[in-house]
Legacy VTK file of the C-alpha trace (Angstrom):
# vtk DataFile Version 3.0
C-alpha trace
ASCII
DATASET POLYDATA
POINTS 89 float
116.335 91.407 84.638
116.154 90.905 88.423
118.891 93.491 88.973
116.940 95.894 86.787
113.781 95.442 88.867
115.653 95.749 92.168
117.411 98.886 90.980
114.175 100.280 89.548
112.551 100.086 92.988
115.244 102.269 94.545
116.445 104.386 91.641
113.506 105.593 89.611
114.148 107.793 86.623
113.478 111.405 87.288
113.300 110.903 91.042
115.092 113.602 93.024
118.403 112.661 94.627
116.920 113.226 98.094
114.200 110.656 97.394
116.777 108.091 96.294
118.821 108.666 99.449
115.684 108.459 101.587
114.718 105.110 100.067
118.187 103.711 100.691
118.197 104.934 104.303
114.749 103.421 104.920
115.875 100.147 103.352
118.945 100.047 105.614
116.858 100.821 108.716
114.351 98.068 107.926
117.179 95.615 107.233
118.910 96.507 110.485
115.696 96.150 112.500
115.024 92.765 110.890
118.570 91.647 111.661
118.275 92.776 115.297
114.929 91.001 115.643
116.358 87.794 114.197
119.503 87.825 116.361
117.523 88.377 119.569
115.262 85.370 118.974
117.466 82.304 119.379
115.237 80.061 121.529
114.368 76.538 120.345
110.862 75.916 119.033
109.120 72.929 117.512
108.401 73.532 113.843
105.944 71.388 111.896
105.563 71.346 108.139
103.269 68.622 106.794
104.879 65.375 108.028
108.192 67.009 108.999
108.714 68.016 112.649
111.918 69.452 114.091
113.187 71.453 117.040
114.976 74.436 115.524
116.063 77.864 116.750
113.637 80.690 115.990
116.507 82.460 114.230
116.491 79.769 111.517
112.741 80.093 110.981
112.968 83.883 110.814
115.771 83.753 108.253
113.752 81.292 106.128
110.648 83.485 106.414
112.549 86.670 105.494
114.245 84.947 102.561
110.944 83.481 101.382
109.284 86.894 101.567
112.117 88.458 99.589
111.889 85.765 96.904
108.094 86.147 96.688
108.524 89.916 96.284
111.008 89.414 93.449
108.670 86.937 91.713
105.725 89.326 91.962
107.856 92.178 90.620
108.981 89.982 87.708
105.380 89.028 86.933
104.271 92.669 86.966
107.226 93.697 84.804
106.525 90.956 82.244
102.838 91.963 82.027
103.791 95.579 81.521
106.259 94.588 78.802
103.646 92.386 77.060
101.002 95.120 77.129
103.407 97.615 75.526
104.043 95.317 72.569
LINES 1 90
89 0 1 2 3 4 5 6 7 8 9 10 11 12 13 14 15 16 17 18 19 20 21 22 23 24 25 26 27 28 29 30 31 32 33 34 35 36 37 38 39 40 41 42 43 44 45 46 47 48 49 50 51 52 53 54 55 56 57 58 59 60 61 62 63 64 65 66 67 68 69 70 71 72 73 74 75 76 77 78 79 80 81 82 83 84 85 86 87 88
């Protein structure tokens, strides 16, 4: 189901081929910019989370934040898809 939602975001039925290509190009550009931003920020910072404190590179925090945002986006898409499926039945 996750693959279906991910594919649905890029490849919508009836969408022109140019639109599909444009979405893929934009996705690649955003991914590349995120990767460049992450790679350029390698300094050590002190991270605190509740009682846990550690000195970690910013790159690690950025990767965790990007991954967390991606997972949250998938979960929201799944919730919306399940509501739409329930309302159709």
